C-alpha positions in Angstrom: -9.4 -4.3 15.4 -12.3 -2.2 14.2 -11.2 0.5 11.6 -14.6 2.2 11.5 -13.9 4.0 14.7 -10.7 5.5 13.2 -12.4 6.6 10.0 -15.4 8.0 12.0 -12.8 10.0 14.1 -11.2 11.4 11.1 -14.6 12.4 9.6 -15.5 14.2 12.9 -12.2 16.0 12.8 -13.0 17.2 9.2 -16.4 18.2 10.2 -14.9 20.2 13.2 -12.4 22.0 11.1 -14.9 22.9 8.2 -17.8 23.9 10.6 -16.3 27.4 10.9 -16.2 28.1 7.2 -19.8 27.8 6.4 -22.4 25.3 5.4 -21.1 24.7 1.7 -17.5 24.1 3.0 -18.7 21.9 5.7 -20.7 19.8 3.3 -17.9 19.5 0.9 -15.6 18.5 3.6 -18.0 15.8 4.7 -18.3 14.6 1.1 -14.5 14.4 0.8 -14.1 12.6 4.0 -16.8 9.9 2.9 -15.2 9.6 -0.5 -11.7 9.0 1.2 -13.0 6.3 3.5 -11.8 3.3 1.5 -8.4 4.9 0.9 -8.1 5.7 4.6 -8.9 2.1 5.4 -6.1 0.9 2.8 -3.7 3.3 4.2 -4.5 2.2 7.9 -4.0 -1.5 6.7 -0.6 -0.6 5.1 0.5 1.0 8.3 -0.5 -2.0 10.4 1.2 -4.3 8.0 4.3 -2.3 8.3 4.3 -2.3 11.9 3.7 -6.2 12.0 6.8 -6.4 9.6 8.8 -4.2 11.9 7.9 -6.1 15.1 8.7 -9.3 13.3 12.0 -8.1 12.2 13.0 -7.4 15.8 11.8 -10.6 17.2 14.0 -13.8 17.3 11.6 -16.8 17.2 8.2 -15.4 16.4 6.4 -13.7 13.4 3.6 -11.2 13.8 1.2 -11.5 11.1 -1.5 -9.1 10.0 -4.8 -11.1 9.1 -8.0 -9.8 7.6 -11.4 -11.4 8.8 -14.5 -10.0 7.3 -12.3 -6.8 6.5 -11.2 -6.3 10.1 -7.5 -6.6 10.7 -6.1 -8.9 13.5 -2.5 -9.5 14.7 -1.5 -13.0 15.2 1.9 -14.0 16.8 3.4 -17.3 15.5 5.7 -18.5 18.1 8.7 -20.6 17.1 8.1 -20.3 13.4 10.8 -22.5 11.6 13.1 -20.7 9.3 12.5 -22.5 6.0 14.7 -20.3 4.0 18.4 -19.7 4.1 19.7 -16.3 5.2 19.1 -13.7 2.5 22.3 -12.1 1.3 22.5 -8.3 1.7 20.9 -6.4 -1.3 22.6 -3.5 -2.8 20.6 -0.2 -2.3 17.7 0.3 -4.7 18.6 3.2 -7.0 16.1 6.0 -7.0 13.1 5.6 -9.3 13.4 7.2 -12.6 11.3 10.1 -13.7 8.1 8.9 -15.0 7.6 8.7 -18.8 4.0 9.0 -19.2 0.5 9.0 -17.9 0.7 5.4 -16.8 2.7 6.4 -13.9 0.5 9.2 -12.5 1.6 9.7 -8.9 -1.8 11.1 -8.0 -3.8 7.8 -8.3 -3.3 4.4 -7.1 -4.8 1.0 -7.5 -4.9 -2.0 -5.1 -3.5 -5.2 -6.5 -3.4 -8.6 -4.6 -0.1 -10.4 -5.4 0.6 -13.9 -4.4 4.3 -14.7 -4.1 6.1 -17.9 -3.1 7.2 -17.6 0.5 10.9 -17.5 -0.4 10.5 -14.7 -3.0 8.3 -12.8 -0.4 11.2 -13.1 2.2 13.9 -12.0 -0.3 11.6 -9.0 -1.4 11.0 -8.1 2.3 14.7 -8.2 3.0 15.5 -6.2 0.0 12.9 -3.5 1.0 14.4 -3.4 4.5 17.9 -3.0 3.3 16.7 -0.1 1.1 14.8 1.4 4.1 11.4 1.3 2.4 8.1 -0.6 2.8 7.6 -3.7 0.8 4.9 -1.9 -1.3 7.2 0.9 -2.2 10.0 -1.5 -3.1 7.5 -3.5 -5.4 6.3 -0.2 -7.0 10.0 0.8 -7.8 10.8 -2.7 -9.2 7.8 -2.8 -11.4 8.5 0.7 -12.5 12.0 0.0 -13.2 11.2 -3.3 -15.2 8.7 -1.5 -17.3 11.0 1.4 -18.1 14.0 -0.8 -19.0 12.0 -2.9 -21.5 12.3 -2.3 -25.3 9.5 -0.5 -27.1 7.9 2.9 -26.9 6.0 2.3 -23.7 3.1 0.2 -22.4 1.1 -1.8 -24.9 -2.1 -0.2 -26.1 -5.3 -1.2 -24.4 -8.5 -2.1 -26.1 -10.1 1.2 -26.9 -7.0 3.1 -27.2 -6.6 4.2 -23.6 -3.1 3.0 -22.8 -2.7 2.9 -19.0 -5.6 5.0 -18.1 -8.3 3.6 -15.9 -10.3 4.6 -13.0 -10.9 2.2 -10.2 -12.3 2.6 -6.6 -15.4 2.6 -4.5 -18.4 4.8 -4.5 -21.4 5.4 -2.1 -24.8 6.6 -3.1 
């Protein structure tokens, strides 16, 4: 599945909406749409991964996997996947996330992290997320936030240079 056609369609929509407002606004809209390209791709991948997980949850003897090849997502159906893990007991509902304590939990910015989990732990986390009615990503964000908020101390350890928890990541085009 080629995501470029979807991101291009969104850029065209932004151009059509801003065209009536004048050249300056149209140019600003185009620049914003280009800057958001990688974020839009990540969001589309999250949606596709969520769809694969939801479809898998409704199937009896098959798993739907989302795989990336050269940055392009592909769905793969694995028939008769053996159940190597015992049934996961129900998990109590996840309490709402506590209010943020500082700059390290700024809701306005996100970073992408690759996390490798043992299959059994991943299955348990997916079951807990499904029981809580949230995506695996949202469940992991809550779990990390709660783990960090419950530890002793005054907050996150200081980073070299004195900028605790403040970093900027992303992609740029020139």
